[in-house]
N, C-alpha and C positions, 0 to 999 in steps of 0.2 A: 608849870614846870615845862621850860625851855631848853632848846639845845641849838647853837650857832656854830658855824665854822668859821674860823680866823686863820686862813692860810692852813698852817699845821696845827691850830689850836682848837679843841672842841671844849664847850661848857655842858657838863652834864650836873644838873641838879645841883648847881651852885658851886662846884669845884672844876678847877681846870684839868682837862686831860690833854697833854702833849702826845699826838699820835705820829707814828713814823710807818717807813714802809713802802715798797714800789708795787703800786696799785697794779692789778692785772697780772702779779706774780707771786707766788709762795716761796718763802724760804727759811732757813734756819733761824733768822731773826724773829719769824712770826711765832716761832714755839719756844722761846728762851726768854728769862730773865737775867739782867746783868750781862757781863762782857762775853763770858764763854759760852760754846753751845750747851755744855749741860751744867752750867754754873746757876744757881739760885740764888739771887740777891734781888730782892723785893725792894729795900731802901735805895738801892743804886738806880735800879728802874724809875722808881717813883722820881728821882731827881733829873731825868733825862726824857722819860716817856711814861708818864703815870699811868698806873693799871687801876683797874675796878678790882677790889680785893673782897671775896666772899669769905667771911668768917662766922661760923655757926653760933659762936660765943658772944658775937657782936661788937668785935673789935676791929671791923672792916668797914665798908661800905654798904655791904648787904649781909643778910645772914642767911639767905638763900640763893641757888644758882640762878633759879628764874628771876629773882628780883634783880640780880646784875644784868641778866640780858635785856631785862625791861627798861634798863637806865641807858642802853644804847639808843640812840636816835635813830627812827626809820630812815633808809635810804642812806646811811652813812657811806661815805666814799673812803675811808681810811682805816686802818688796821687798829682795833680796839682788843686789848688784852685784858681777859679776866682770870685773875690769880684765884684760885680755889685752894684755901688752907686744908690741912689734914682735918678729915672728919667724915663722917657718914651723913650724907646729905639725902634724906628720903623726900621724893616728891616728883612728879612728872616735869619735864623741861622742854620747852619748844623755844628753838632758834628759827624765827619765821623768815621766809624768802625775802622779805623787806630789811633783814639786816645782815648783809654780808661783812665779811672781813672780821669775823671775830675770831679769838683764839682761846680756847680754855687750857689753864696751865697748871699742873701742880708740880711734883718733885719727881722728876724722872726715874730718881734712884729709889723712890719709895712709891712706886705707883700704886700699891694696895692700901696705902694710906688715907687717899682721898676718893671717895665713893659716892658715885651718884646712882641711887637705886629706887625702883619702885617695884610693884609687884601685880600688874596688870596682866591678864591672860584673854586670849580673843573671845571667850565666851562669857566673858564678865559684862556686866550692863553699862552704858554710858548714861550721859546725863538725859539723852533724849528717849531712854527706855530700850533702846535696841543693843544690840551686841557689838561690842567694839570691834570686833574682827582683828585680824592679825596686824594691820598697819596701826591701828590706833591703840594697839596694847604696848606701844614702846615705852621704856621709862626716858629715854631721851630722843627727840625728834630734830633733825637738823634740816632744814629746807633751804637754806642759804648758800651762797656760793662762797668759796675762798675761806671755807671753815678750816680751822687746825685744830688739834689736840694733841697735849702730851703730858704724862705723869698721872693721867686719871683713869678710874676704873669707872666703866658703864655696867651696870648690873640690871638684870631683872632676877627676882628671887625665886619666882614661880619654879618648882620641880614638876617637869613633865611627867606624866602618867603614859607610858607608851601605849598608844593606839586610844588614849582617852581623847573625848571630845573637846574641842577648843582649848587645849591645851597649848598653843602657839603663844609665845611670851618674848617680845622683842626686848633686848637691852637698849640697842641702838638702830636708829633708822637713820640713814645718810639718803638726802634725796637733793641736795645741792650739788652744783658743779665744782670741780679743782678743788679737791679737801686733802688735807696731809694730816695722817695720823701716826704719830711717832711714840713708841714705847706707850702705848696705852693697852689696858685689859677690857676685853669684852666678856662679859659672863652672863650665861643663861643656859637652857637646856633646848627645848625645841623652838628652832627659829630665833637664835640668839642675835644673829646680825643681819639686818635688813638693808643690804647694799643695793638700795634702790635704783636710782638713776645717776647720771654724770659720770666723770672720771675721778678717780680718788687713788691715792697713793698709801698704802699702809706698810710702815717699815718697823721692824722689830716688834711687832704689836703680839699679843697673847688673846687667842679667841677661843672661848670654850662652850661645848655645848653636845648635844646629842643627836638631834634629827635634823637635818637640812639646817645646820646651824650657821652657815654663811650662804644667803640666798638674795636674789633680785636680779635686776636687769641692767646694771650699771657696767662700766668699763672699769675694771680694777686690777692694779699690780699689788701683790702681797709679797714683800721682800723679806726675807730672813725673819719670818714670822713663826710662832709657835701654834699649832693648831691641836687643841686637846680634846679628845673624845670623853664624855661622859656616860655613854651609851650603856645601859645595863645588859642589853642583848643585842638587838641590830640598830643601825642608825645611817646617817648620812652626813659627809661634812658640806658639799656644795651642791646648790641647786639653782642653776642659773635659768634666766628666763630669755629667749631670743627668738623671735618669730620669723625672721628673715635674714638670709644670708648678707643681705646689704646694710643690716645693722652692724654697726663697728664696736661690738660690745663683748663682754667675756670677763672671766676671772682667771687670771695668770698666777701662779703660785711659785715662786722662785728661790730655791735655797731655804725652805722652810723646813721645820722639824714637825711631824706628824705622830702622836703618839696618844695614850689613854686607854680606856677600856671598852668593851663591846667589841662587836664585827661591823664595821661601817663600810659603806661605799666611798668612794674617792668622790663621786658625783653622782646626781639624777637629773635627768633631762626634762625639766620643769616646762622649757618652751620646745618648739620644733627644732630650732636651731641652736639649742644650748651649747655652751662653749665653755669649757674648762680645761685648763692645761696646767701639769705639773712639771717643773724642770729641776734638776740638781736637789731634790728635795729627800731628806732622811725619812723615810717612812717606817714605822714599826709594824710590828706582827699583829694588828688590828684591822687590815683591810680585808673585805669578802674576797676570795680568789678571783672572783670574775669581775671585781674593780667597780665596774660602773652599772647604772640601770636606765633603762628607757622610760621609765615610769608607767610601765605596763602599757605600752603604746608602742608596738613594735616598728610602725613607720617612721619613728624618730631615729631608728638605727641607722637609717639613710641620711640623715640631715643634722645629726647632732655632731659637734666635734670635741671629742674625748680624747685625751691622751695625755702620755708620760715622755720625758726624755732625760736619760741618764740619771734615774733616780737611784736611790741606794736604800739599803735595810732590808729586813726580812718580809716587809709588806710590798716591796718593790718589784717583786718576781711577777712576770706578767706571762707566765706560761699558761696559766688559767684564764686569762682576762678574756672577756667577750671578744670576739673576733672584728666586732666592727669599731673597736676603741683604736687609736692610733698609736705606734711608735714612732715620733717624729725624727727625721733627720736635722743636723744642725740648721740648714738652710730654711727647712720647713718651719722650725721653732725659733730662728733668730727675733722674727716681729715681735714675738710675746716676752722676751728676756727683760727688756729694760723699758726705762721710762717713756721711750718713744710709742711703746703700745697704748699708754694712756696720753698720748699728744704733749707728754711733759715738758719737752722741748719748748712748748710756748707758753707754759705756765709755771714750771717749777724752776727753782735757782736754789740748787743745794750744792 
């Protein structure tokens, strides 16, 4: 089985795929089918830039998501769109670093109808007989650059037992650079979203979990997202890892809605220089009054960058916040408010 590049044409497994897109950038064209930004028209898209269709009933090019990824040739240099029809797709998925420029596309108006799910947790055994660990528990792992997704639910169905051993269960691990996620859902409990490495833009996404449900080492902007806690007692939203003030990484949440159950921290200092910032967010009354945790390592209070700017809601009251968290001025917070924080002027065209 071969694949060849002829200008803007690729041959995948005996059928032609016309690919388009401005390489080195990510834009709305990379997360849509049809003419309009929010229009779904597979037939029209096939006429002008044929996609790989996943249909669990066998009416597409693959019955599994992994099968569609496998059809993309290694080291492809053009955008390939994988349209995933509604259904529950059970099985782990890996997009390797050798396959950049891949888009997962569902129906953005019915995100809950297209679900990629699995149920591994950190204490499960792998094929080598050893425990999987947190990273390998992911239902979907993306190691490639320029990945895009819209209209998809990424799920890990493990229900975390508070304090239970090895209950970390990742739904989505993002380890590539320059990713755009628009109107996706990421569902899990403990360690739901491993925002691992690279620069990422989450726009109008829904992320659900209980303990450190957004964690990693990445530099990411979460804009207009919904962060929903399912904690039964205590928990935390974000756990960022940053070991040096010279690392240009962190999580910035802008105009997000935070709600749910339990009593949770806004963030925990996983690394010495952990950086998490909330700006203009609507925060429900689920935040522990102190707001932030040093991970039981008091020396991190001097180096972690945790703070809030003009947030609203009952959970935004800073009167009892830990004294080492910051109330930013506009000049201090401005670098974290837009896509410039993630270097987006160099790779986003929205």
